[in-house]
C-alpha positions in Angstrom: -13.3 -12.5 84.9 -10.6 -9.9 85.1 -11.1 -6.7 83.2 -10.0 -3.0 83.0 -12.2 -0.1 83.5 -12.6 2.8 81.0 -14.0 6.2 81.7 -14.2 9.2 79.4 -15.0 12.7 80.8 -14.6 16.4 80.1 -11.7 18.6 81.1 -11.2 22.3 80.2 -7.5 22.3 79.4 -5.5 19.4 78.1 -2.1 20.9 79.1 -3.2 21.4 82.7 -4.7 17.9 82.7 -1.4 16.4 81.4 0.5 18.1 84.2 -2.0 17.0 86.9 -2.6 13.4 85.8 0.9 12.8 84.3 3.3 14.8 86.5 1.5 15.0 89.8 -0.5 11.7 89.9 2.2 9.8 88.0 -0.2 8.4 85.3 1.4 7.4 82.0 0.0 9.2 79.0 -1.3 7.2 76.1 -2.8 8.1 72.8 -4.0 11.7 72.1 -5.2 14.2 69.6 -5.7 17.9 69.9 -9.1 17.3 71.6 -8.5 14.4 73.9 -5.8 12.4 75.8 -5.7 8.9 77.3 -4.0 8.1 80.6 -3.2 4.8 82.4 -5.1 5.7 85.6 -3.5 3.3 88.1 -4.1 0.3 85.7 -7.4 1.6 84.2 -8.0 3.8 81.1 -9.3 7.3 81.4 -9.9 9.5 78.3 -10.0 13.2 78.9 -11.9 15.2 76.3 -12.1 18.9 75.9 -15.5 20.1 77.1 -17.5 21.2 80.0 -17.1 19.0 83.1 -20.1 17.3 84.7 -21.9 19.1 87.5 -21.1 17.8 91.0 -22.5 18.5 94.5 -21.5 17.3 98.0 -24.5 15.0 98.3 -22.9 11.6 99.0 -23.0 10.8 102.8 -20.2 8.4 103.7 -19.6 8.0 107.4 -19.6 11.6 108.9 -18.7 13.3 105.6 -20.6 14.7 102.6 -18.6 13.9 99.5 -18.8 15.1 95.9 -21.2 13.2 93.6 -20.6 12.0 91.0 -16.9 11.2 91.4 -14.4 8.8 90.0 -11.8 7.0 92.0 -9.3 4.2 92.4 -8.5 1.7 95.2 -4.8 1.3 96.0 -2.8 -0.9 98.3 -2.1 1.0 101.4 1.6 1.6 100.7 0.8 3.1 97.3 -2.0 5.2 98.8 0.3 6.6 101.5 3.0 7.4 98.8 0.4 9.3 96.8 -1.0 11.1 99.8 2.4 12.2 100.8 3.2 13.5 97.3 -0.1 15.4 97.2 0.4 16.9 100.6 3.9 18.0 99.7 2.5 19.6 96.5 0.1 21.8 98.5 -3.0 20.1 97.1 -6.3 21.5 98.3 -8.3 18.6 99.4 -12.1 18.2 99.5 -11.4 15.6 102.2 -7.9 15.4 103.5 -6.1 12.0 103.7 -7.6 10.1 106.6 -8.8 6.7 107.8 -12.5 5.9 108.0 -14.4 3.0 109.5 -11.4 2.4 111.8 -11.6 -1.0 113.5 -14.7 -1.9 111.4 -15.0 -4.3 108.5 -14.0 -2.3 105.4 -11.6 0.0 107.2 -9.9 2.2 104.6 -7.9 5.3 104.0 -9.4 7.9 101.7 -8.9 11.3 100.3 -10.9 13.5 97.9 -9.5 16.2 95.7 -10.3 18.0 92.4 -8.5 17.9 89.1 -7.8 21.3 87.5 -11.2 21.2 85.8 -13.1 20.5 89.0 -13.6 16.8 88.5 -13.7 15.1 91.9 -11.4 12.1 92.5 -11.4 9.8 95.4 -8.4 7.5 96.2 -9.0 4.8 98.7 -6.3 2.7 100.4 -6.7 -0.8 101.8 -4.3 -3.0 103.7 -6.0 -6.0 102.2 -8.1 -5.9 99.0 -10.2 -8.8 100.4 -11.8 -6.3 102.8 -13.0 -4.0 100.0 -16.5 -5.4 100.1 -16.6 -6.3 103.8 -19.8 -5.4 105.6 
């Protein structure tokens, strides 16, 4: 079964969110009102609603790093991941976890980076050379 994922969450400012998700991340804007906006988040639908973002804490231990929980994310092909990482680095993005490779040489080797949107919502972007290794153990 092939499906698309939908996630709705709070942001503090729709204009800053439009700039971040649309201009910086390159996500196409969809429908909107004066209280929410939809984006095509790398093939999936996110709906950003005005409100107080969820609380997060660096409680997720992955490899040698503590990462923000909860968080949302996407898995990209490695070339797309690298292009986004380069764009974010060039923008001066402050990373929670800078672009890097983890589990190197192991099953499930992946590139990853964590950053926050303007409202403080944590986002992880993973990169894989081969999606078949996504669930490798």
